[in-house]
Backbone as a ProteinNet text record, in pm:
[ID]
protein_1_A
[PRIMARY]
METQFAIDLDLVMEKAKYYTGEKLQIAVLKNGTIIIFPEKVENIISNALKTLEKVYFNNPDFNPRKMDDGNYIIEYTQPAFTIVFKEEIEKHWNILMKIILEVSVDEVLINEKESIMYSMK
[TERTIARY]
10815.5	10834.4	10931.4	11038.3	11135.9	11128.6	11108.2	11100.4	11188.9	11267.7	11354.3	11316.9	11279.4	11248.6	11372.7	11391.5	11504.8	11489	11598.8	11595.9	11678.7	11616.4	11684.8	11736.6	11861.1	11916.9	11928.5	11946.8	11951.4	11815.2	11708.7	11573.6	11543.6	11587.4	11569.1	11638.7	11762.2	11836.9	11765.7	11720.9	11650.6	11526.3	11445	11322.9	11353.4	11456.6	11495	11534.9	11608.2	11645.5	11520.8	11429.5	11304.9	11224.1	11207.3	11126.1	11187.8	11319.1	11385.3	11416.1	11376.7	11402	11550.4	11629	11774.8	11839.2	11774.4	11825.3	11896.5	11891.1	11952	12059.3	12157.2	12254.3	12187	12196.5	12131.4	12227.9	12196.4	12268.4	12163.5	12186.4	12097.4	12171.5	12114.3	12177.2	12138.5	12211.8	12194.8	12055.5	11982.9	11846.2	11741.7	11788	11697.3	11656	11700.3	11666.7	11744.3	11675.9	11738.1	11758.9	11881.1	11914.2	11928.4	11866.1	11867	11960.1	12039.4	12126.7	12087.2	12014	11972.3	12090.9	12203.6	12325.5	12436.7	12529.3	12637.5	12720.5	12749.4	12836.8	12959	13069.4	13193.5	13199.1	13168.6	13175.1	13033.4	12986.3	12847.4	12817.7	12912.2	12889.3	12872	12962.9	12956.4	12826.9	12793.8	12672.7	12546.1	12546.7	12430.6	12409.2	12517.8	12506.2	12459.3	12502.3	12455.2	12304.5	12258.7	12114.8	12036.9	12089.1	12021.4	12010.3	12114.9	12111.7	11999.4	11982.1	11873.5	11737.3	11725.3	11598.6	11567	11667.7	11646.7	11620	11686.4	11681.1	11596.1	11539.7	11449.8	11305.7	11215.2	11072.9	11042.1	10970.7	10946.1	10835.3	10817.5	10717	10752.9	10653.1	10674.7	10546.8	10561.3	10449.1	10448.9	10352.1	10343.7	10279.1	10332.7	10278.5	10276.2	10160.6	10147.9	10207.1	10288.3	10355.1	10276.7	10313.1	10239.8	10249	10344	10359	10297.3	10226.3	10160.5	10242	10369.9	10453.1	10425.7	10479.3	10466.2	10605.7	10618.4	10739.8	10699.1	10785.2	10767.1	10869.6	10820.4	10908.1	10925.6	11046.8	11078.9	11094.6	11109.1	11127.9	11263.8	11355.1	11486.7	11483.3	11581.6	11580.3	11611.4	11512.2	11527.3	11390.5	11390.7	11266.7	11296.7	11194	11201.5	11094.1	11125.6	11028.7	10966.6	10835	10763.2	10701.4	10749.6	10704.2	10568.6	10483.4	10348.7	10354.2	10446.7	10459.2	10494.2	10576	10610.9	10487.8	10406.5	10284.7	10193.8	10173.3	10085.1	10140.8	10269.5	10331.6	10332.2	10353.8	10371.2	10254.8	10138.3	10025.4	9993.5	9986	9949.3	10052	10179.3	10284.5	10277.1	10258.9	10249.9	10132.6	10018	9901.2	9925	9991.8	10022.9	10112.9	10214.1	10305	10228.2	10145.6	10067.9	9978.7	9911.2	9820	9894.6	10017.3	10096.5	10147.1	10177.4	10236.9	10137.4	10018.4	9922.8	9822.4	9787.8	9683	9558.4	9564.6	9459.5	9527.6	9522	9595.7	9501.2	9524.5	9446.8	9533.8	9480.3	9553	9474.8	9545.2	9478.3	9501.8	9393.7	9409.6	9426.6	9434	9463.5	9358.5	9237.2	9133.2	9131.6	9230.7	9247.6	9131.5	9061.8	8961.8	9025.4	8968.9	9028.8	8971.9	9061.2	9017.4	9089	9024.5	9082.6	9125.4	9236.7	9289.6	9300.6	9234.6	9242.5	9282.7	9373.6	9419.8	9317
10481.3	10614.7	10607.9	10682.2	10683.3	10817.7	10814.6	10934.8	10916.1	11014.5	11008.8	11123.5	11091.5	11191.8	11215.7	11339.8	11371.9	11296.7	11245.2	11169	11241.9	11273.1	11337.5	11226.2	11186.5	11072.9	11099.9	11225.5	11257.4	11230.9	11269.3	11244.2	11093.5	11023	10877.9	10813.4	10854.9	10799.8	10832.1	10954.6	10995.4	10909.4	10891.8	10812.7	10664.7	10614.7	10473.5	10445.4	10536.4	10520.3	10520.2	10611.4	10619.5	10490	10440.9	10321.1	10195.4	10192.1	10074.7	10093.8	10206.2	10232.2	10248.1	10276.2	10290.9	10170.1	10053.3	9931.5	9839.9	9874.1	9788.7	9865.4	9793.6	9853.3	9862.5	9978	9995.9	10058.4	10038.2	10103.4	10169	10292.7	10361.6	10373.6	10314.7	10316.5	10443.4	10476.3	10605.5	10627.5	10521	10537.5	10530.1	10525.8	10533.6	10401.9	10289.6	10160.3	10145.4	10095	10074.7	9925.7	9889	9750	9741.9	9639.7	9621.3	9505.9	9525.3	9419.3	9390.3	9281.8	9247.8	9224.3	9182.4	9163.7	9245	9292.7	9377.7	9305.6	9379.2	9328	9418.2	9360.7	9438.8	9515.7	9447.8	9512.7	9546.5	9661.5	9698.9	9715.3	9767.6	9789	9655.6	9563.9	9432.3	9359.2	9360.5	9292.3	9359.6	9491.2	9563.9	9529.1	9522.3	9489.3	9346.1	9254	9115.1	9108.5	9181.5	9183.2	9247.9	9357.6	9425.3	9332.8	9255.6	9159.1	9057.2	9012.2	8918.3	8982.8	9110.7	9182	9183.8	9213.4	9224.1	9090.7	8984.8	8859.7	8750.6	8774.2	8676.5	8710.9	8636	8660.6	8808.2	8872.8	9016.7	9052.2	8970.8	8997.2	9119.8	9201.2	9314.4	9343.6	9418.1	9448.3	9597	9673.1	9814.4	9827.1	9919	9937.1	10085.3	10132.6	10273	10290.7	10395.8	10421.1	10524.5	10539.4	10627.4	10775.7	10812.3	10951.9	10980.1	10882.1	10901.5	10857.7	10828.1	10776.7	10627.2	10569.8	10425.9	10366.1	10241	10166.8	10047.8	10015.1	9898.2	9796.2	9690.6	9586.4	9477.7	9427.4	9321.7	9188.8	9080.7	8950	8940.2	9022.8	9030.5	9139.9	9148.9	9251.7	9391.1	9445.4	9575.2	9639.3	9770.7	9842.2	9974.8	10032.7	10163.7	10250	10375.1	10468.8	10549.1	10560.4	10647.6	10756.4	10877.9	10988.3	11040.2	11065.9	11116.6	11240.6	11329.2	11452.7	11423.5	11319.1	11281.4	11233	11153.1	11101.8	11217.2	11308.7	11422.4	11512.8	11542.3	11631.9	11573.4	11442.7	11379.2	11287.3	11305.7	11215.5	11196.7	11304.1	11292.6	11211.6	11233.8	11157.5	11010.4	10984.6	10847	10773.7	10837.2	10773.4	10745.7	10837.5	10816.3	10693.7	10681.4	10566.6	10437.7	10440.1	10321.2	10278.7	10372.8	10340.1	10289.6	10336.9	10291.3	10148.2	10109.5	9977.5	9870.9	9911.2	9811.4	9774.6	9649.2	9600.7	9578.3	9489.2	9464.9	9462.3	9569.9	9582.3	9623.1	9572.9	9611.6	9704.2	9820.4	9918.1	9948.4	9988.7	10029.3	10178.9	10255.1	10399.7	10441.1	10572.8	10623.8	10586.9	10551.7	10509.5	10357.6	10294.1	10149.8	10072.9	10138.1	10065.6	10026.7	9927.9	9875.4	9946.7	9984.2	10039.1	9961.8	9947.3	9872.4	9967.2	9936.9	10014.6	9921	9954.9	9870.7	9957.1	9908.4	9980.9	9976.3
8368.8	8420.9	8538.1	8528.3	8636.1	8706.4	8836.1	8916.6	9037.9	9067.5	9184.8	9277.2	9399	9498.3	9582.5	9626.1	9712.8	9845.1	9896.6	10020.9	10125.6	10236.6	10348.5	10439.8	10418.3	10491.9	10641.7	10680.6	10823.7	10887.9	10818.5	10869.1	10871.1	10767.1	10762.5	10882.4	10910.3	11024	11155.7	11170.8	11293.3	11316.5	11211.7	11224.5	11242.2	11175.2	11190.1	11335	11395	11536.3	11624.1	11594.7	11671.9	11660.1	11536.5	11513.9	11574.7	11586.4	11644.1	11792.7	11848.2	11989.2	12020.7	11917.3	11929.6	11997.1	11983.1	12046.6	11948.1	11821.5	11720.3	11644.9	11595.3	11505.8	11368.7	11304.2	11174.6	11074.6	10947.5	10838.3	10750.4	10711.2	10618.9	10486.6	10383.1	10251.4	10175.5	10069.2	10002	9943.4	9912.2	9862	9972.9	10098.1	10211.3	10273.2	10218.9	10279	10409.3	10511.9	10642.3	10664.1	10697.1	10729.3	10881	10938.7	11083.5	11119	11222.2	11272.4	11417.3	11439.9	11576.2	11669.8	11611.8	11690.4	11626.3	11707.1	11658.4	11551.7	11444.8	11339.2	11330.1	11287.6	11276.8	11144.6	11034.9	10903.9	10859.3	10901	10876.8	10727.6	10650.8	10507	10435.8	10456.7	10392.4	10429.6	10558.2	10603.4	10550.7	10543.1	10489.4	10342.6	10267.3	10124.7	10103	10189.4	10179.8	10205.9	10305.9	10336.2	10222.1	10168.2	10057.3	9936.2	9911	9801	9822.4	9945.7	9976.3	9955	9989.7	9967	9818	9736.6	9591.9	9524.3	9569.6	9496	9559.1	9675.3	9737	9704.3	9763.6	9746.8	9771	9679.8	9692.8	9792.7	9892.8	9993.9	10076.6	10105.9	10193.6	10269.4	10376.9	10463.6	10497.6	10445.4	10483.6	10621.3	10701.3	10835.5	10869.4	10913.5	10952.9	11092	11106.5	11233.3	11314.9	11441.3	11531.7	11494.5	11409.1	11367.8	11230.4	11173.5	11044.6	10924.7	10944.9	10837.2	10821.1	10715.3	10691.3	10682.6	10726	10695.4	10608.8	10517.7	10432.6	10480.9	10545.6	10598.2	10492.3	10481.3	10386.6	10459.9	10385.6	10448.7	10516.5	10476.2	10539.1	10646.4	10733.5	10837.5	10780.4	10713	10647	10629.9	10618.6	10589.9	10522.1	10463.7	10401.1	10464.8	10487.2	10543.6	10430.9	10433.8	10341.5	10428.8	10410.5	10493.8	10447.8	10544.4	10517.7	10427.2	10455.2	10376	10230.1	10206.7	10069.6	9994.3	10062.3	9999.3	9960.8	10054	10028.1	9918.1	9922.3	9825.2	9683.7	9673.7	9542.5	9504.5	9564.4	9542.5	9395	9317.9	9176.1	9097.5	9124.7	9056.5	9096.6	9226	9273.7	9210.4	9203.3	9141.7	8993.9	8925.2	8783.5	8766.4	8851.5	8846	8873.9	8977.8	9013.8	8898.7	8837.9	8727.5	8604.5	8584.8	8469.6	8488.3	8611	8632	8674.5	8714.1	8761.9	8654.1	8652.2	8563.6	8648.2	8739.6	8838.3	8974	9042.7	9167.5	9279.5	9396.4	9512.4	9595.9	9628.1	9707	9833.3	9936.4	10059	10074.7	10083.6	10095.1	10240	10263.7	10397	10500.7	10458.6	10551.1	10565.9	10503.9	10508.1	10444.9	10353.7	10276.2	10143.6	10079.7	9958.3	9836.9	9744.6	9617.1	9507.6	9395.1	9284.9	9173.9	9115.9	9006.6	8887.2	8777.5	8658.5	8540.3	8462.2	8343.9	8235.4
[MASK]
+++++++++++++++++++++++++++++++++++++++++++++++++++++++++++++++++++++++++++++++++++++++++++++++++++++++++++++++++++++++++

């Protein structure tokens, strides 16, 4: 099942700046992934694409983290993250659950109360 949600890149940029304290150079890609540059880079596009390639082709480890405003960020092993907005989760909950149930066999999920629930096909 392929689903594409509209991405407000201006909002993504605003929140990315907030989450990084506007202390880091960042790139926001068209699908909403944020690449972080701890040190200034000259060619931000080239460096962002190199980091994105590492995200795609390295260990698929990630860490979801709830932010102080109720949104979540998904941190990757590379200096990058994706923002999942609380409003998106609430608005698209039924679609998200359908996708999760279609792709998971035995999966452990953490719900909004941070308790564990199991999903089995």
